Structure formats: structure tokens, C-alpha cells
C-alpha positions in Angstrom: 11.7 -40.5 -6.8 13.3 -42.2 -3.8 12.2 -39.5 -1.4 8.7 -39.1 0.1 7.5 -35.6 -0.8 4.7 -33.8 1.1 2.8 -30.8 -0.2 1.3 -28.5 2.4 -1.3 -26.6 0.5 -2.9 -27.5 -2.8 -3.7 -24.2 -4.5 -2.6 -23.2 -8.0 1.1 -23.8 -7.3 0.8 -27.1 -5.6 -1.6 -28.5 -8.2 0.6 -27.2 -11.1 3.8 -28.7 -9.7 2.3 -32.1 -8.8 0.6 -32.4 -12.1 3.5 -31.2 -14.3 5.9 -33.4 -12.4 3.6 -36.4 -12.5 4.5 -37.1 -8.8 1.3 -39.1 -8.2 1.7 -41.7 -5.4 5.2 -40.4 -4.6 3.7 -37.4 -3.0 1.3 -36.7 -0.2 -0.8 -33.6 0.4 -2.6 -31.8 3.1 -4.8 -28.7 2.6 -7.1 -26.9 5.0 -9.8 -27.5 2.4 -9.1 -31.2 2.0 -12.7 -32.0 3.1 -14.2 -30.0 0.2 -15.4 -32.0 -2.8 -13.7 -29.7 -5.3 -10.4 -30.1 -3.5 -10.7 -33.8 -3.2 -11.4 -34.0 -6.9 -8.3 -31.9 -7.7 -6.1 -34.2 -5.5 -7.6 -37.3 -7.1 -7.0 -35.9 -10.6 -3.4 -35.3 -9.7 -3.1 -38.8 -8.4 -1.4 -37.9 -5.2 -2.2 -39.2 -1.7 -4.7 -37.1 0.3 -3.9 -36.8 4.0 -6.6 -36.1 6.6 -4.3 -33.9 8.8 -0.9 -32.3 9.1 0.5 -35.1 11.2 -0.3 -37.8 8.6 1.1 -35.7 5.8 4.4 -34.7 7.5 5.3 -37.9 9.4 8.0 -39.8 7.6 8.3 -37.1 4.8 11.9 -36.3 3.8 11.1 -33.3 1.6 8.2 -30.9 2.4 7.0 -28.1 0.2 4.9 -25.4 2.0 2.7 -23.7 -0.6 0.0 -22.0 1.5 -1.4 -18.4 1.6 0.8 -15.8 3.2 -1.3 -15.6 6.3 -1.0 -19.3 6.9 2.8 -19.6 6.4 3.8 -19.4 10.0 0.9 -21.6 11.1 1.9 -24.3 8.6 5.5 -24.2 9.8 4.4 -24.5 13.4 2.0 -27.4 12.8 4.5 -29.2 10.6 7.2 -28.8 13.3 5.1 -30.9 15.6 5.5 -34.0 13.5 8.5 -33.4 11.3 11.2 -36.1 11.2 14.8 -35.2 12.1 16.7 -34.2 9.0 13.7 -33.5 6.8 14.1 -30.5 4.5 11.2 -28.0 4.8 11.0 -25.7 1.8 9.0 -22.6 2.5 7.9 -21.4 -0.9 5.4 -18.9 0.4 5.4 -15.2 -0.5 6.2 -13.7 2.9 8.7 -11.3 4.5 12.2 -12.4 5.4 11.3 -11.9 9.1 8.4 -14.3 8.7 10.6 -16.9 7.1 13.2 -16.5 9.8 10.5 -17.1 12.5 9.3 -20.2 10.6 12.9 -21.4 10.4 13.3 -21.2 14.1 10.3 -23.6 14.6 11.5 -26.1 12.0 15.1 -26.1 13.0 14.2 -26.5 16.7 12.2 -29.6 15.8 15.2 -31.1 14.1 14.2 -30.3 10.5 16.2 -28.2 8.0 14.5 -25.0 6.7 15.1 -23.7 3.2 13.8 -20.3 2.1 12.4 -20.6 -1.5 11.2 -17.7 -3.6 9.1 -18.3 -6.7 10.1 -15.5 -9.0 7.3 -15.7 -11.7 3.8 -17.0 -12.1 3.7 -20.8 -11.9 1.6 -20.8 -15.1 2.5 -21.2 -17.8 6.1 -21.8 -16.6 5.2 -24.8 -14.5 8.4 -26.6 -13.5 10.6 -24.1 -15.4 9.4 -21.3 -13.1 12.5 -19.6 -11.6 13.2 -20.7 -8.0 15.6 -18.9 -5.7 16.9 -20.8 -2.7 18.6 -19.7 0.6 19.6 -21.6 3.6 22.3 -24.0 4.9 20.7 -26.9 3.0 20.0 -24.9 -0.1 22.4 -27.0 -2.2 20.9 -30.3 -1.1 17.4 -28.9 -1.7 18.4 -27.8 -5.2 19.4 -31.4 -6.1 16.0 -32.7 -4.9 14.1 -30.0 -6.8 16.0 -31.0 -9.9 15.1 -34.6 -9.3 11.4 -33.5 -9.0 11.6 -32.0 -12.5 12.3 -28.3 -11.7 14.8 -26.8 -14.3 15.4 -23.2 -13.3 17.0 -23.0 -9.8 19.5 -20.7 -8.3 21.0 -20.4 -4.8 21.1 -17.0 -3.2 23.1 -17.8 -0.2 23.0 -19.5 3.2 21.1 -16.9 5.1 17.4 -17.6 5.5 15.4 -14.6 4.3 17.8 -13.7 1.5 15.7 -15.3 -1.2 12.5 -13.8 0.3 14.1 -10.4 0.5 14.9 -10.4 -3.2 11.3 -11.4 -4.0 9.7 -9.0 -1.6 11.8 -6.0 -2.7 11.4 -6.8 -6.3 7.7 -6.7 -5.8 8.0 -3.1 -4.8 8.7 -2.3 -8.5 6.6 -5.0 -10.2 3.4 -4.7 -8.1 4.0 -0.9 -7.7 4.1 -0.4 -11.4 0.8 -2.3 -11.8 -0.8 -0.1 -9.1 0.6 3.1 -10.8 -0.7 1.9 -14.1 -4.2 1.5 -12.7 -4.0 5.0 -11.0 -2.9 6.6 -14.2 -5.2 4.8 -16.7 -8.3 5.2 -14.6 -7.8 9.0 -14.3 -6.9 9.3 -18.0 -10.1 7.4 -19.0 -12.2 9.6 -16.6 -10.7 12.7 -18.1 -11.2 11.4 -21.7 -7.5 11.7 -22.5 -6.4 8.0 -22.3 -5.1 7.7 -25.9 -3.1 10.9 -25.6 -1.6 9.9 -22.2 -0.6 6.4 -23.5 0.9 7.9 -26.7 2.9 10.4 -24.6 4.2 7.5 -22.4 5.3 5.6 -25.5 7.2 8.7 -26.8 9.0 9.4 -23.5 10.0 5.8 -22.6 13.6 4.9 -23.4 14.4 1.2 -22.8 17.5 0.7 -20.7 18.8 -1.8 -18.2 17.5 -1.4 -14.7 20.9 -0.6 -13.1 21.0 2.4 -15.5 17.4 3.3 -15.0 17.6 3.2 -11.2 20.7 5.4 -11.3 19.0 7.9 -13.6 15.8 8.0 -11.6 17.5 8.5 -8.3 19.7 11.2 -9.9 16.7 13.1 -11.0 15.1 12.8 -7.6 18.2 14.1 -5.8 18.4 17.1 -8.1 14.7 17.9 -8.8 12.9 16.1 -6.0 11.5 19.2 -4.1 10.3 20.8 -7.3 8.7 17.5 -8.5 7.0 17.0 -5.1 5.3 20.3 -5.6 4.2 19.3 -9.1 2.9 16.0 -7.9 0.8 17.7 -5.2 -1.0 19.3 -8.1 -1.3 15.8 -9.7 -3.0 14.6 -6.5 -5.5 17.5 -6.8 -6.1 16.5 -10.4 -6.8 12.8 -9.5 -8.9 13.7 -6.5 -10.9 16.1 -8.6 -11.6 13.3 -11.0 -12.6 11.0 -8.1 -10.4 8.1 -9.2 -8.0 8.1 -6.2 -4.5 9.2 -5.7 -3.0 6.8 -3.1 0.1 6.0 -5.2 0.7 9.6 -6.2 0.5 10.8 -2.6 3.3 8.4 -1.8 5.3 9.8 -4.8 5.0 13.3 -3.3 6.5 12.1 0.0 9.3 10.1 -1.6 10.3 12.9 -4.1 10.4 15.4 -1.2 12.5 13.1 1.0 15.1 12.3 -1.7 15.1 15.9 -2.9 15.9 17.0 0.7 18.8 14.5 0.9 20.1 15.9 -2.4 20.3 19.4 -0.9 22.2 18.2 2.1 24.6 15.9 0.2 25.5 17.6 -3.2 28.4 15.3 -4.1 27.8 12.5 -6.6 27.4 8.8 -5.9 23.7 8.3 -6.6 22.4 4.9 -5.5 25.2 4.2 -3.1 24.9 7.7 -1.7 21.2 7.3 -0.9 21.9 4.0 0.8 24.8 5.5 2.8 22.7 8.5 3.8 19.7 6.3 4.8 22.0 4.1 6.9 23.4 7.1 8.6 20.0 8.4 9.4 18.9 5.1 10.9 22.1 5.0 13.0 21.4 8.6 14.3 17.8 7.6 15.1 
């Protein structure tokens, strides 16, 4: 590599990328836990240069990868901005909201750097350097070339607006992480009621695989038409789960959302489905 790469944060993602890419002495790293023996051993095993502080890590770097915990993302950008060289590309690969990334971008850009919003769209293991990366920002195309040189193989550009890649990742998580939480709420209650096998078999029987654009359209259609009735039914589901003592946090949210969309369906009976709900929601926000 003809560029000096700096990693801010050396958790699972940083370690995986540095090791898989065999970056070794071409990369430097700073982590808040750099003083811990276990962290020092991990850095030594990867063969990269350990830096005592942010200034040492960032000064002179031409390509920076920020891979910290979500609560440290803004702090990392702020501290990096104090020492970043003009023209350096700062890739924020953290799982944070678009607003957080836009705030970080202001700090980096004001210091003369170039901020790129990067969303990691799958677990880094076992994908490693083939993990899907989504890039957004004015320097996204340039960053894509550097990522490729570093060994990454699955990269796509979402646009020039910082926050666009993050928005895709965050909103996608509503479904992915939400389904995990719903699974837990359902399975825990089913096991407590001693009906787990029957519930899972029933889900297998009722599930019909279909593309998500069709599934979203169908689900919203059902909510528009039957949302109020289903909200009443789900209130009884809440009672069931609370009676079992396993919790009903996700189901209480379902009651609210079914009732809201069902009410919209009564007010706007024409078709249009997904676009209609978006249009109605936008109209309500404008009225507010």
C-alpha cells in the first residue's frame, strides 16, 4: 500500500480487517484500551504499529478508518479532527444515526479532512474483507478505490450525501434486529406456556417466502384494512404474555402501530399502499 492507513479502534472489526488484509506495518492503530496487555497482544499479533495516543495515530495518515463503539463515534471524530492532515479521507464505519455522522462530518471537514460515511451491512466474521460496505460522501468514489486496494471486495456507493449509507443501515436494522426481538418475545412465551413446538410448526405452515417489496406491500395493506381489529386482538396478546410473565414490550408496540395505520386506512380508503402511507405521514408532519 502506498498510503498510510490508521485504525481508530481495534475491536472485532479492526482486528479482522487488519489481519485479513495483512496490513502489518502499513497500518497504525489507536484504541482507548491500548494500554491493556490483551489489547497490546492483539495488536502485536496483527503486526500493526501501536500508537500511544490519537495525535500520533492520525498525524500524517492519508486514510483513516474509525471503528469504535457507537457512543465513542463523535468523540473519535472530534479528537481525530485535532490532528488530521488536510486532504485525509476519514471513513466513519461506526453504526450510528445519520445525524451523528453528519455532526462528525462537520468536525472532520472543518479541519480540512474529507469525511466518508461507511455502513457495514453484515457481520465482519466470517465475511472478513468480503463484508458488504456501503459508502456515501463527496469522496466516496476515491475511498472505494482505496478500500479495494486494501483488499475489500464488496463495495457500493450510495450517493454523495453523508448519512445516506447510515440511514440504509439504521432503517434496515428496524427489521433485522426487530425480528430478533420479536422472536425472543414469541419463543419465550411459547416455551413458558408449553406450546413451543406447536407455535413454531404453525409459523412454518403460514410463512410464504416472497421478495421484501411484495411482503412490505402486503403487510401494509393488511394493516390499512384490518389494523384497528388487529390492534384489539394484540391487546389480548399483551395480556397473554404479561400473564405468563415473559414480557410484552414488542407486542405493545405492535398494538400502537396497528392502530395508527388502521386509522389512516379509514381516513384514506383509496389504494396506493406503501406510497400512500408515506404520503399521509409526510402530510401529518407538515400539518404538525
